[in-house]
C-alpha positions in Angstrom: -11.8 -29.0 22.8 -9.7 -26.1 24.0 -7.1 -26.6 21.3 -9.7 -26.4 18.6 -11.1 -23.1 20.0 -7.5 -21.6 20.2 -6.9 -22.8 16.6 -10.1 -21.2 15.4 -9.4 -17.9 17.1 -5.9 -17.8 15.7 -7.3 -18.5 12.2 -9.8 -15.7 12.7 -7.1 -13.3 13.8 -5.0 -14.3 10.8 -7.9 -13.6 8.5 -8.5 -10.2 10.1 -4.8 -9.4 9.8 -4.8 -10.1 6.1 -7.7 -7.7 5.7 -5.9 -5.1 7.6 -2.8 -5.6 5.4 -5.0 -5.1 2.3 -7.0 -2.1 3.3 -5.5 -0.5 6.4 -2.4 1.2 7.7 0.1 -0.8 9.9 3.7 -1.2 10.9 5.6 -4.4 11.0 8.7 -4.8 13.2 9.9 -3.6 16.5 11.6 -0.4 15.5 8.7 1.0 13.4 6.1 -0.1 15.9 8.1 1.5 18.7 8.4 4.7 16.7 4.7 4.9 15.9 3.8 4.2 19.6 6.0 7.1 20.7 4.2 9.3 18.1 0.8 8.2 19.4 -0.4 6.6 16.1 -0.9 2.9 17.1 -4.3 1.7 18.3 -3.5 -2.0 18.7 -0.1 -3.8 19.1 0.1 -7.5 18.3 3.1 -9.2 19.9 4.3 -12.7 18.9 4.6 -15.5 21.5 8.4 -15.7 21.4 9.2 -12.0 21.4 12.1 -11.2 23.8 10.8 -10.2 27.2 12.6 -6.9 27.3 11.1 -5.8 24.0 7.7 -7.1 25.0 7.8 -5.2 28.4 8.9 -2.0 26.6 6.0 -2.3 24.1 3.6 -3.0 26.9 4.8 0.1 28.8 4.6 2.4 25.8 1.1 1.0 25.0 0.0 1.7 28.5 1.3 5.3 28.2 -0.4 5.7 24.8 -3.6 4.0 26.0 -3.4 1.5 23.2 -4.4 -2.1 23.6 -1.9 -5.0 23.3 -2.7 -8.5 22.1 -0.4 -11.5 22.5 -0.5 -13.5 19.3 -0.8 -17.3 19.9 1.9 -18.2 17.4 5.6 -17.5 17.1 7.2 -14.7 15.1 7.3 -16.9 11.9 3.6 -17.5 12.1 2.9 -13.8 12.7 4.9 -12.9 9.6 2.9 -15.5 7.6 -0.4 -14.2 9.0 0.6 -10.8 7.7 1.2 -12.2 4.3 5.0 -11.7 4.5 7.7 -14.2 4.0 9.8 -13.1 6.9 9.6 -13.2 10.7 8.3 -10.2 12.7 8.1 -10.1 16.5 5.4 -7.3 16.7 3.0 -5.4 14.6 1.2 -2.1 15.2 -2.2 -1.3 13.6 -2.7 2.4 12.9 -5.9 2.2 10.9 -7.8 -1.1 10.5 -9.4 -0.2 7.2 -12.3 -2.6 6.3 -11.4 -5.0 9.1 -13.3 -5.2 12.4 -10.2 -6.4 14.3 -10.8 -3.8 17.1 -14.1 -5.3 18.0 -12.8 -8.8 17.7 -9.8 -8.4 20.0 -11.8 -6.5 22.6 -14.0 -9.5 23.3 
């Protein structure tokens, strides 16, 4: 039962991410997400499950300073890249403007 719930929430997050990709502003990758966090633009940071711990800790620290929320994606970096609609891997993603998506409300539950 728990696995189905996790799978359903990861599918919902993937659908919300696709909507953000189509209508919002975002950054993909560690360097651009780190830069937008330092500039104070990011609202939500999504980190893949297998992101290196030093990178993850640095992103969490910058998110805390920026008062941004951070969400740990259930899948690995390949699945996060596919959820974004890209054919490459990415360890993190920063959402600047959600556009038509209601991902902020969905992740704050």
